Gaussian input, Z-matrix of N, CA and C with variables (Angstrom, degrees):
# hf/3-21g

backbone

0 1
 N
 C     1     B1
 C     2     B2     1     A1
 N     3     B3     2     A2     1     D1
 C     4     B4     3     A3     2     D2
 C     5     B5     4     A4     3     D3
 N     6     B6     5     A5     4     D4
 C     7     B7     6     A6     5     D5
 C     8     B8     7     A7     6     D6
 N     9     B9     8     A8     7     D7
 C    10    B10     9     A9     8     D8
 C    11    B11    10    A10     9     D9
 N    12    B12    11    A11    10    D10
 C    13    B13    12    A12    11    D11
 C    14    B14    13    A13    12    D12
 N    15    B15    14    A14    13    D13
 C    16    B16    15    A15    14    D14
 C    17    B17    16    A16    15    D15
 N    18    B18    17    A17    16    D16
 C    19    B19    18    A18    17    D17
 C    20    B20    19    A19    18    D18
 N    21    B21    20    A20    19    D19
 C    22    B22    21    A21    20    D20
 C    23    B23    22    A22    21    D21
 N    24    B24    23    A23    22    D22
 C    25    B25    24    A24    23    D23
 C    26    B26    25    A25    24    D24
 N    27    B27    26    A26    25    D25
 C    28    B28    27    A27    26    D26
 C    29    B29    28    A28    27    D27
 N    30    B30    29    A29    28    D28
 C    31    B31    30    A30    29    D29
 C    32    B32    31    A31    30    D30
 N    33    B33    32    A32    31    D31
 C    34    B34    33    A33    32    D32
 C    35    B35    34    A34    33    D33
 N    36    B36    35    A35    34    D34
 C    37    B37    36    A36    35    D35
 C    38    B38    37    A37    36    D36
 N    39    B39    38    A38    37    D37
 C    40    B40    39    A39    38    D38
 C    41    B41    40    A40    39    D39
 N    42    B42    41    A41    40    D40
 C    43    B43    42    A42    41    D41
 C    44    B44    43    A43    42    D42
 N    45    B45    44    A44    43    D43
 C    46    B46    45    A45    44    D44
 C    47    B47    46    A46    45    D45
 N    48    B48    47    A47    46    D46
 C    49    B49    48    A48    47    D47
 C    50    B50    49    A49    48    D48
 N    51    B51    50    A50    49    D49
 C    52    B52    51    A51    50    D50
 C    53    B53    52    A52    51    D51
 N    54    B54    53    A53    52    D52
 C    55    B55    54    A54    53    D53
 C    56    B56    55    A55    54    D54
 N    57    B57    56    A56    55    D55
 C    58    B58    57    A57    56    D56
 C    59    B59    58    A58    57    D57
 N    60    B60    59    A59    58    D58
 C    61    B61    60    A60    59    D59
 C    62    B62    61    A61    60    D60
 N    63    B63    62    A62    61    D61
 C    64    B64    63    A63    62    D62
 C    65    B65    64    A64    63    D63
 N    66    B66    65    A65    64    D64
 C    67    B67    66    A66    65    D65
 C    68    B68    67    A67    66    D66
 N    69    B69    68    A68    67    D67
 C    70    B70    69    A69    68    D68
 C    71    B71    70    A70    69    D69
 N    72    B72    71    A71    70    D70
 C    73    B73    72    A72    71    D71
 C    74    B74    73    A73    72    D72
 N    75    B75    74    A74    73    D73
 C    76    B76    75    A75    74    D74
 C    77    B77    76    A76    75    D75
 N    78    B78    77    A77    76    D76
 C    79    B79    78    A78    77    D77
 C    80    B80    79    A79    78    D78
 N    81    B81    80    A80    79    D79
 C    82    B82    81    A81    80    D80
 C    83    B83    82    A82    81    D81
 N    84    B84    83    A83    82    D82
 C    85    B85    84    A84    83    D83
 C    86    B86    85    A85    84    D84
 N    87    B87    86    A86    85    D85
 C    88    B88    87    A87    86    D86
 C    89    B89    88    A88    87    D87
 N    90    B90    89    A89    88    D88
 C    91    B91    90    A90    89    D89
 C    92    B92    91    A91    90    D90
 N    93    B93    92    A92    91    D91
 C    94    B94    93    A93    92    D92
 C    95    B95    94    A94    93    D93
 N    96    B96    95    A95    94    D94
 C    97    B97    96    A96    95    D95
 C    98    B98    97    A97    96    D96
 N    99    B99    98    A98    97    D97
 C   100   B100    99    A99    98    D98
 C   101   B101   100   A100    99    D99
 N   102   B102   101   A101   100   D100
 C   103   B103   102   A102   101   D101
 C   104   B104   103   A103   102   D102
 N   105   B105   104   A104   103   D103
 C   106   B106   105   A105   104   D104
 C   107   B107   106   A106   105   D105
 N   108   B108   107   A107   106   D106
 C   109   B109   108   A108   107   D107
 C   110   B110   109   A109   108   D108
 N   111   B111   110   A110   109   D109
 C   112   B112   111   A111   110   D110
 C   113   B113   112   A112   111   D111
 N   114   B114   113   A113   112   D112
 C   115   B115   114   A114   113   D113
 C   116   B116   115   A115   114   D114
 N   117   B117   116   A116   115   D115
 C   118   B118   117   A117   116   D116
 C   119   B119   118   A118   117   D117
 N   120   B120   119   A119   118   D118
 C   121   B121   120   A120   119   D119
 C   122   B122   121   A121   120   D120
 N   123   B123   122   A122   121   D121
 C   124   B124   123   A123   122   D122
 C   125   B125   124   A124   123   D123
 N   126   B126   125   A125   124   D124
 C   127   B127   126   A126   125   D125
 C   128   B128   127   A127   126   D126
 N   129   B129   128   A128   127   D127
 C   130   B130   129   A129   128   D128
 C   131   B131   130   A130   129   D129
 N   132   B132   131   A131   130   D130
 C   133   B133   132   A132   131   D131
 C   134   B134   133   A133   132   D132
 N   135   B135   134   A134   133   D133
 C   136   B136   135   A135   134   D134
 C   137   B137   136   A136   135   D135
 N   138   B138   137   A137   136   D136
 C   139   B139   138   A138   137   D137
 C   140   B140   139   A139   138   D138
 N   141   B141   140   A140   139   D139
 C   142   B142   141   A141   140   D140
 C   143   B143   142   A142   141   D141

   B1=1.4524
   B2=1.5335
   B3=1.3092
   B4=1.4640
   B5=1.5238
   B6=1.3177
   B7=1.4615
   B8=1.5244
   B9=1.2989
   B10=1.4572
   B11=1.5109
   B12=1.3101
   B13=1.4574
   B14=1.5203
   B15=1.3033
   B16=1.4582
   B17=1.5196
   B18=1.3189
   B19=1.4643
   B20=1.5169
   B21=1.3103
   B22=1.4502
   B23=1.5194
   B24=1.2888
   B25=1.4589
   B26=1.5216
   B27=1.3393
   B28=1.4645
   B29=1.5250
   B30=1.3263
   B31=1.4577
   B32=1.5256
   B33=1.3310
   B34=1.4603
   B35=1.5212
   B36=1.3022
   B37=1.4596
   B38=1.5204
   B39=1.3245
   B40=1.4543
   B41=1.5206
   B42=1.3202
   B43=1.4614
   B44=1.5226
   B45=1.3294
   B46=1.4599
   B47=1.5205
   B48=1.3253
   B49=1.4649
   B50=1.5228
   B51=1.3346
   B52=1.4618
   B53=1.5227
   B54=1.3236
   B55=1.4645
   B56=1.5195
   B57=1.3392
   B58=1.4678
   B59=1.5211
   B60=1.3332
   B61=1.4657
   B62=1.5197
   B63=1.3199
   B64=1.4594
   B65=1.5271
   B66=1.3462
   B67=1.4664
   B68=1.5227
   B69=1.3204
   B70=1.4637
   B71=1.5280
   B72=1.3109
   B73=1.4596
   B74=1.5174
   B75=1.3182
   B76=1.4641
   B77=1.5228
   B78=1.2999
   B79=1.4641
   B80=1.5271
   B81=1.3327
   B82=1.4637
   B83=1.5105
   B84=1.3211
   B85=1.4700
   B86=1.5194
   B87=1.3320
   B88=1.4594
   B89=1.5140
   B90=1.3265
   B91=1.4571
   B92=1.5194
   B93=1.3250
   B94=1.4623
   B95=1.5218
   B96=1.3161
   B97=1.4618
   B98=1.5215
   B99=1.3210
   B100=1.4612
   B101=1.5266
   B102=1.3197
   B103=1.4619
   B104=1.5302
   B105=1.3282
   B106=1.4577
   B107=1.5225
   B108=1.3087
   B109=1.4614
   B110=1.5192
   B111=1.3245
   B112=1.4564
   B113=1.5189
   B114=1.3037
   B115=1.4603
   B116=1.5175
   B117=1.3217
   B118=1.4660
   B119=1.5229
   B120=1.3256
   B121=1.4624
   B122=1.5245
   B123=1.3064
   B124=1.4608
   B125=1.5118
   B126=1.3134
   B127=1.4535
   B128=1.5217
   B129=1.3141
   B130=1.4552
   B131=1.5241
   B132=1.3255
   B133=1.4612
   B134=1.5226
   B135=1.3123
   B136=1.4540
   B137=1.5200
   B138=1.3295
   B139=1.4632
   B140=1.5283
   B141=1.3309
   B142=1.4629
   B143=1.4897
   A1=109.15
   A2=117.34
   A3=121.70
   A4=110.28
   A5=115.39
   A6=118.33
   A7=109.69
   A8=115.25
   A9=121.18
   A10=110.40
   A11=116.65
   A12=120.70
   A13=108.31
   A14=115.88
   A15=120.78
   A16=109.85
   A17=115.14
   A18=119.39
   A19=109.28
   A20=114.36
   A21=119.46
   A22=110.55
   A23=116.60
   A24=121.29
   A25=109.38
   A26=118.53
   A27=120.71
   A28=112.35
   A29=118.32
   A30=121.22
   A31=111.51
   A32=118.43
   A33=121.65
   A34=113.08
   A35=118.03
   A36=120.77
   A37=111.68
   A38=115.53
   A39=121.24
   A40=108.31
   A41=116.15
   A42=120.29
   A43=107.87
   A44=115.61
   A45=120.42
   A46=114.30
   A47=118.59
   A48=120.81
   A49=108.56
   A50=116.20
   A51=121.15
   A52=110.10
   A53=116.68
   A54=122.69
   A55=107.03
   A56=115.99
   A57=119.23
   A58=110.12
   A59=116.98
   A60=120.13
   A61=109.77
   A62=116.03
   A63=121.38
   A64=109.99
   A65=116.97
   A66=119.67
   A67=109.93
   A68=117.29
   A69=120.25
   A70=109.46
   A71=114.25
   A72=121.40
   A73=107.61
   A74=116.38
   A75=120.93
   A76=110.02
   A77=115.89
   A78=122.39
   A79=112.22
   A80=115.69
   A81=120.58
   A82=115.94
   A83=118.00
   A84=119.44
   A85=110.59
   A86=115.41
   A87=121.54
   A88=109.61
   A89=116.51
   A90=121.62
   A91=109.42
   A92=115.49
   A93=121.12
   A94=108.94
   A95=115.87
   A96=121.57
   A97=106.73
   A98=116.75
   A99=119.87
   A100=110.47
   A101=115.93
   A102=119.01
   A103=108.41
   A104=115.37
   A105=120.56
   A106=109.67
   A107=115.45
   A108=121.94
   A109=108.57
   A110=116.43
   A111=121.34
   A112=109.13
   A113=115.71
   A114=120.86
   A115=109.87
   A116=117.95
   A117=119.66
   A118=109.95
   A119=117.30
   A120=119.20
   A121=111.08
   A122=116.98
   A123=121.75
   A124=111.70
   A125=117.20
   A126=121.48
   A127=112.91
   A128=117.78
   A129=120.04
   A130=112.94
   A131=117.01
   A132=118.43
   A133=108.85
   A134=115.07
   A135=120.57
   A136=108.94
   A137=115.65
   A138=119.59
   A139=110.49
   A140=115.73
   A141=118.59
   A142=112.65
   D1=133.64
   D2=-178.97
   D3=-74.63
   D4=140.06
   D5=177.88
   D6=-79.20
   D7=145.89
   D8=-178.35
   D9=-96.11
   D10=138.49
   D11=175.20
   D12=-103.38
   D13=133.37
   D14=-179.81
   D15=-106.31
   D16=145.55
   D17=176.79
   D18=-73.87
   D19=151.47
   D20=177.56
   D21=-70.57
   D22=143.09
   D23=177.83
   D24=-68.35
   D25=138.52
   D26=178.44
   D27=-60.71
   D28=-23.79
   D29=-179.46
   D30=-67.06
   D31=-20.53
   D32=-178.82
   D33=-83.44
   D34=-12.51
   D35=-176.45
   D36=-80.83
   D37=145.64
   D38=177.86
   D39=-82.32
   D40=133.41
   D41=179.31
   D42=-88.22
   D43=93.95
   D44=-171.01
   D45=-114.53
   D46=-2.00
   D47=-178.65
   D48=-101.50
   D49=121.76
   D50=-179.93
   D51=-81.77
   D52=133.21
   D53=177.38
   D54=-118.52
   D55=124.35
   D56=-179.55
   D57=-77.40
   D58=164.76
   D59=-179.54
   D60=-71.33
   D61=148.95
   D62=-178.52
   D63=-159.11
   D64=152.54
   D65=174.13
   D66=-85.70
   D67=146.32
   D68=175.23
   D69=-141.56
   D70=152.22
   D71=178.09
   D72=-100.50
   D73=118.24
   D74=-174.99
   D75=-145.86
   D76=134.99
   D77=179.33
   D78=54.57
   D79=39.07
   D80=175.31
   D81=79.53
   D82=11.37
   D83=177.53
   D84=-149.52
   D85=160.71
   D86=178.79
   D87=-86.38
   D88=143.68
   D89=175.00
   D90=-142.78
   D91=153.06
   D92=177.92
   D93=-97.05
   D94=124.79
   D95=176.40
   D96=-94.99
   D97=127.49
   D98=-179.38
   D99=-77.59
   D100=161.50
   D101=177.44
   D102=-68.85
   D103=145.59
   D104=-174.57
   D105=-161.86
   D106=173.46
   D107=175.23
   D108=-107.65
   D109=146.01
   D110=178.09
   D111=-134.53
   D112=167.54
   D113=176.78
   D114=-73.81
   D115=147.94
   D116=176.30
   D117=-65.25
   D118=148.05
   D119=-179.68
   D120=-65.42
   D121=143.89
   D122=-179.65
   D123=-106.58
   D124=34.76
   D125=-174.28
   D126=-67.60
   D127=-28.43
   D128=-174.82
   D129=-101.61
   D130=6.38
   D131=178.06
   D132=-101.76
   D133=117.27
   D134=-178.82
   D135=-102.81
   D136=80.42
   D137=-178.50
   D138=-115.80
   D139=57.62
   D140=179.78
   D141=-112.06

C-alpha cells in the first residue's frame, strides 16, 4: 500500500511577509485593509 503524504497545515507556517495597508472593493463597497503579516506564498513548493 502506498503511503500518503499530507500537506502542512497553514497554522504551522510563520507569517513573515509584511503587507502594507490598502483600500479594496469587496462585496459592493470599499473597505480599508490594515497593515498585517501573512504567510509567504507556496506557489513553487510541489508537496502533493
